[in-house]
C-alpha positions in Angstrom: 57.3 50.5 -16.5 60.0 52.1 -18.7 59.3 55.4 -20.6 59.6 53.6 -23.9 56.8 51.2 -22.9 54.7 54.1 -21.6 55.1 55.9 -25.0 54.2 52.7 -26.8 51.0 52.2 -24.8 50.0 55.8 -25.3 49.3 55.2 -29.0 47.4 51.9 -28.5 43.6 51.9 -28.2 42.1 50.4 -25.1 40.7 47.5 -27.1 44.2 46.7 -28.5 45.7 46.8 -25.1 43.1 44.4 -23.7 43.6 42.1 -26.6 47.4 42.2 -26.1 47.1 41.1 -22.4 44.3 38.6 -23.0 46.0 36.9 -26.0 48.8 35.6 -23.7 46.3 33.8 -21.4 45.4 30.3 -22.4 41.6 29.8 -23.0 40.3 26.5 -21.7 38.1 24.7 -24.2 34.6 23.8 -23.1 34.4 20.3 -21.7 32.3 18.0 -23.8 28.9 17.4 -22.3 28.0 13.7 -21.7 25.2 12.4 -23.9 21.9 11.6 -22.1 19.2 9.3 -23.4 16.3 11.2 -21.8 15.5 14.9 -21.4 13.2 16.2 -18.8 10.4 18.1 -20.6 7.7 18.5 -18.0 7.5 18.5 -14.2 3.9 18.2 -13.1 3.5 19.2 -9.4 0.6 17.5 -7.8 -1.7 19.1 -5.2 -0.6 18.9 -1.5 -3.3 16.5 -0.6 -1.6 13.8 -2.8 0.6 12.0 -0.3 2.1 8.6 0.3 3.1 5.7 -1.8 2.3 5.2 -5.5 2.0 2.0 -7.5 1.5 1.5 -11.3 0.3 3.7 -14.1 -2.3 3.1 -16.8 -2.9 5.0 -20.0 -5.9 6.0 -22.2 -4.1 7.7 -25.0 -7.2 8.5 -27.1 -8.8 10.2 -24.2 -5.6 12.0 -23.1 -5.8 10.4 -19.7 -3.1 9.0 -17.4 -4.2 6.7 -14.5 -2.0 6.5 -11.3 -2.6 4.2 -8.4 -2.3 6.4 -5.2 -1.9 3.4 -2.9 -1.6 5.2 0.4 -4.6 7.4 -0.4 -6.8 4.4 -1.4 -7.6 6.1 -4.7 -7.0 6.0 -8.5 -5.9 9.4 -9.8 -7.1 10.3 -13.3 -4.8 13.0 -14.8 -4.6 15.0 -18.0 -1.8 13.5 -19.9 -0.5 16.8 -21.3 -0.9 19.0 -18.2 -0.7 16.7 -15.3 -3.9 18.2 -13.8 -6.1 15.8 -11.8 -9.4 15.3 -13.7 -11.0 12.9 -11.2 -10.3 10.8 -8.1 -11.7 7.3 -8.1 -12.4 6.4 -4.6 -13.6 3.1 -3.1 -10.4 1.2 -3.8 -8.8 -0.1 -0.6 -5.3 -0.8 -2.0 -5.0 0.1 -5.7 -2.0 -1.6 -7.4 -2.4 -2.0 -11.1 -4.7 -0.5 -13.8 -5.7 -1.4 -17.3 -7.9 0.6 -19.7 -10.0 -0.9 -22.4 -11.1 1.4 -25.2 -14.0 -0.8 -26.3 -16.7 -0.2 -23.7 -14.6 2.7 -22.1 -13.7 0.7 -19.0 -11.1 1.1 -16.3 -9.9 -2.1 -14.6 -8.2 -1.7 -11.2 -6.7 -4.4 -8.9 -7.7 -3.9 -5.3 -5.3 -5.7 -3.0 -7.2 -4.9 0.2 -10.6 -6.1 -1.1 -9.1 -9.0 -3.0 -10.9 -8.0 -6.2 -10.7 -6.6 -9.7 -12.9 -3.5 -9.8 -14.4 -2.3 -13.1 -15.2 1.4 -13.5 -17.1 3.2 -16.2 -14.6 5.3 -18.1 -17.0 8.2 -18.6 -18.8 8.5 -15.2 -16.2 6.7 -13.1 -18.9 4.7 -11.4 -18.3 1.2 -10.2 -19.7 -1.3 -12.7 -18.5 -4.6 -11.3 -16.3 -6.1 -8.6 -14.9 -9.5 -9.5 -13.9 -11.4 -6.4 -10.4 -12.7 -6.3 -8.1 -13.3 -3.3 -6.4 -10.8 -0.9 -3.5 -8.9 -2.4 -4.8 -8.8 -5.9 -1.8 -7.0 -7.5 0.0 -7.3 -10.8 -1.9 -7.7 -14.1 -1.1 -8.5 -17.7 -3.4 -8.1 -20.7 -3.9 -10.5 -23.7 -5.0 -8.0 -26.4 -6.1 -10.8 -28.7 -8.4 -12.7 -26.4 -9.0 -9.5 -24.3 -8.2 -11.5 -21.2 -6.6 -10.1 -18.0 -4.3 -12.2 -15.9 -4.1 -11.1 -12.3 -1.9 -12.3 -9.4 -3.5 -12.7 -5.9 -3.2 -14.7 -2.6 0.2 -15.7 -1.3 1.8 -14.5 1.9 -0.5 -11.5 2.5 -3.4 -14.0 2.4 -1.5 -16.3 4.8 -1.2 -18.9 2.0 1.8 -20.8 0.8 0.8 -20.6 -2.8 -0.4 -17.8 -5.1 -3.1 -17.6 -7.9 -3.1 -16.3 -11.4 -6.8 -15.6 -12.2 -8.0 -15.2 -15.8 -10.7 -12.5 -16.4 -12.6 -12.3 -19.7 -13.1 -8.5 -20.2 -15.8 -9.2 -22.8 -18.0 -10.5 -20.0 -16.2 -9.3 -16.9 -16.2 -12.8 -15.5 -13.5 -15.1 -14.2 -12.9 -18.0 -16.6 -9.9 -19.7 -15.3 -7.2 -20.0 -12.6 -3.6 -21.3 -12.3 -1.9 -22.1 -8.9 1.7 -20.9 -8.5 3.7 -22.7 -5.9 5.1 -19.7 -4.2 3.9 -17.2 -1.5 5.2 -14.2 -3.5 4.5 -13.6 -7.2 5.0 -10.4 -9.0 4.8 -9.2 -12.7 3.8 -11.2 -15.7 4.2 -11.0 -19.5 1.9 -12.3 -22.2 3.7 -13.8 -25.2 1.4 -13.1 -28.2 3.6 -15.3 -30.4 2.7 -18.4 -28.4 0.3 -19.5 -25.7 2.8 -18.8 -23.0 2.4 -16.5 -19.9 5.6 -15.7 -18.0 5.2 -15.2 -14.3 7.8 -13.7 -11.9 7.9 -16.2 -9.1 9.7 -13.9 -6.7 9.4 -16.2 -3.7 11.4 -19.0 -5.4 13.6 -16.6 -7.4 12.5 -18.1 -10.7 10.4 -17.5 -13.8 7.3 -19.8 -14.1 6.0 -20.6 -17.6 2.2 -21.1 -17.9 0.1 -22.3 -20.8 -2.6 -19.7 -21.2 -4.9 -21.9 -23.2 -4.9 -24.9 -20.9 -4.5 -22.9 -17.6 -1.7 -25.1 -16.5 1.9 -24.8 -15.3 4.6 -25.8 -17.8 8.0 -25.3 -16.4 10.3 -23.1 -14.3 13.5 -21.2 -15.1 15.8 -20.3 -12.2 17.0 -16.7 -12.0 20.7 -17.1 -10.9 22.2 -13.7 -11.8 20.2 -11.5 -9.4 17.7 -11.6 -6.5 14.3 -10.0 -5.9 12.8 -10.5 -9.4 9.9 -8.1 -9.6 9.2 -6.5 -13.0 9.6 -8.1 -16.4 9.4 -7.1 -20.1 9.3 -9.1 -23.2 10.9 -8.7 -26.6 8.6 -10.9 -28.7 10.4 -10.5 -32.0 13.7 -11.9 -30.6 12.1 -14.1 -27.9 14.0 -12.4 -25.1 12.7 -11.9 -21.6 14.1 -9.1 -19.3 13.8 -9.8 -15.6 14.4 -6.8 -13.3 15.8 -7.5 -9.8 15.6 -5.3 -6.8 19.3 -6.0 -5.9 20.4 -4.0 -9.0 20.5 -6.1 -12.1 18.4 -7.2 -15.2 18.7 -10.8 -16.1 18.2 -11.5 -19.9 16.6 -14.8 -20.8 16.4 -16.6 -24.1 12.8 -17.9 -24.0 13.6 -20.6 -26.6 16.0 -22.3 -24.2 15.0 -20.9 -20.9 18.6 -19.9 -20.2 20.0 -16.7 -18.9 22.2 -14.9 -21.5 23.7 -12.1 -19.4 23.1 -9.5 -16.7 22.7 -5.8 -17.1 23.7 -3.5 -14.1 21.1 -1.1 -12.8 20.3 0.7 -9.6 18.6 -0.9 -6.6 14.8 -0.9 -5.9 13.4 -1.4 -9.4 9.6 -1.7 -9.8 8.9 -1.0 -13.4 10.7 -2.2 -16.5 9.9 -1.5 -20.2 11.2 -2.7 -23.5 10.3 -0.6 -26.6 10.4 -2.8 -29.7 10.7 0.2 -32.1 13.7 1.9 -30.6 14.9 -1.4 -29.0 15.6 0.5 -25.7 15.1 -0.8 -22.2 13.9 1.5 -19.4 14.5 0.5 -15.8 13.0 2.7 -13.0 14.9 2.3 -9.8 13.7 4.1 -6.6 16.5 3.4 -4.1 18.9 6.1 -3.1 18.5 9.3 -5.1 16.3 7.5 -7.7 17.2 7.0 -11.4 16.2 5.5 -14.7 18.7 3.3 -16.5 18.4 3.2 -20.3 20.0 0.4 -22.3 20.2 0.1 -26.1 19.8 -3.4 -27.5 22.4 -3.9 -30.2 21.7 -7.6 -30.7 20.3 -10.5 -28.7 23.4 -10.7 -26.6 24.8 -7.2 -26.8 23.5 -4.2 -24.9 24.9 -0.6 -24.4 24.2 1.5 -21.4 23.1 4.8 -22.9 22.9 6.5 -19.5 21.6 6.8 -16.0 19.1 9.7 -15.6 18.4 11.1 -12.1 14.8 11.2 -10.9 14.1 11.5 -7.2 14.1 9.3 -4.0 11.3 6.7 -4.1 10.6 7.3 -7.8 10.3 3.6 -8.8 7.2 3.5 -11.0 7.1 4.6 -14.6 5.1 4.3 -17.8 6.7 4.5 -21.3 4.4 5.8 -24.1 6.0 4.7 -27.3 3.9 6.9 -29.7 5.0 10.0 -27.7 8.6 8.8 -27.0 8.0 9.8 -23.4 8.6 8.2 -20.0 6.3 9.2 -17.1 7.8 8.8 -13.6 5.9 9.2 -10.4 7.6 10.9 -7.5 6.0 10.5 -4.0 5.8 13.5 -1.7 8.6 14.0 0.7 9.1 16.4 3.7 9.2 19.9 2.1 8.3 18.8 -1.4 5.1 17.9 -3.1 4.4 14.7 -5.2 5.3 15.1 -8.9 5.0 13.4 -12.3 8.3 13.8 -14.2 8.0 13.5 -18.0 11.1 12.6 -19.9 11.5 12.5 -23.7 13.8 10.3 -25.7 16.9 12.0 -27.1 
């Protein structure tokens, strides 16, 4: 360094020297952060005794309770909705699949695939009130909130039968009042159309949607699912008469229920088991458990226009979820894995 420069630097303060050197170094601007449709707000770690596979959620919002089918444990877990703490363990269920809660009468309805029954529990004491005999593999259910009827799938391949049954249970009397035969050994989720007398049934074995008349207990027609395979969950947009069919191979098929035709397909991850449409926000939530696990969120712009808002990471095997519209929250169950406990992840809309 020359003497002239040394003299010049002598009269500069350390801060000025630092600024002089730093000012010639380009400063990289912060990269814009991608927008995400859901933010993780809670991670409820479950006790170490909670192991194995989960199935569907149920909700009792007024009682601050979340129900979760612990399929491998042969129990229904009752959790505090805000803390994730286990309040009670309902035992005596061979293979719990789906659960519905009825505020009137404070009753919990659980499908038991092993016993082939719908089991009714007192919501206060958790004691068994009734066991309504169905067929082996009693699984998915749908609820008609006007008639207060439950529609339950049973029989099929696990019962060594070539056809399946949709049984109709009157929750006012806890009695079976009707039955519809579905020509398929494998039937999954259903949706009740409150704007009509229709019940939509995912006929997975035939890769189609079967339409049933709820009032007459009879089959009406079938709509082939051509855009994807392994149709399991479904969700209904009653206002616009659109049916969303989730397929295990990684796509949602959108149906126009007025014509019975597919409008388009929406790409998602593989291994979907739960699908929700929220009519207020007009968002679709698809929980996919294959690979690393993720929730895909789509925004409905119009009947035939959808925007993928984002893919939110969950965990391997996290394929079951429950969206609670009044809280704007999505609850996702994560099964235990080697070295990590089972969890409930709670995401909030953003």
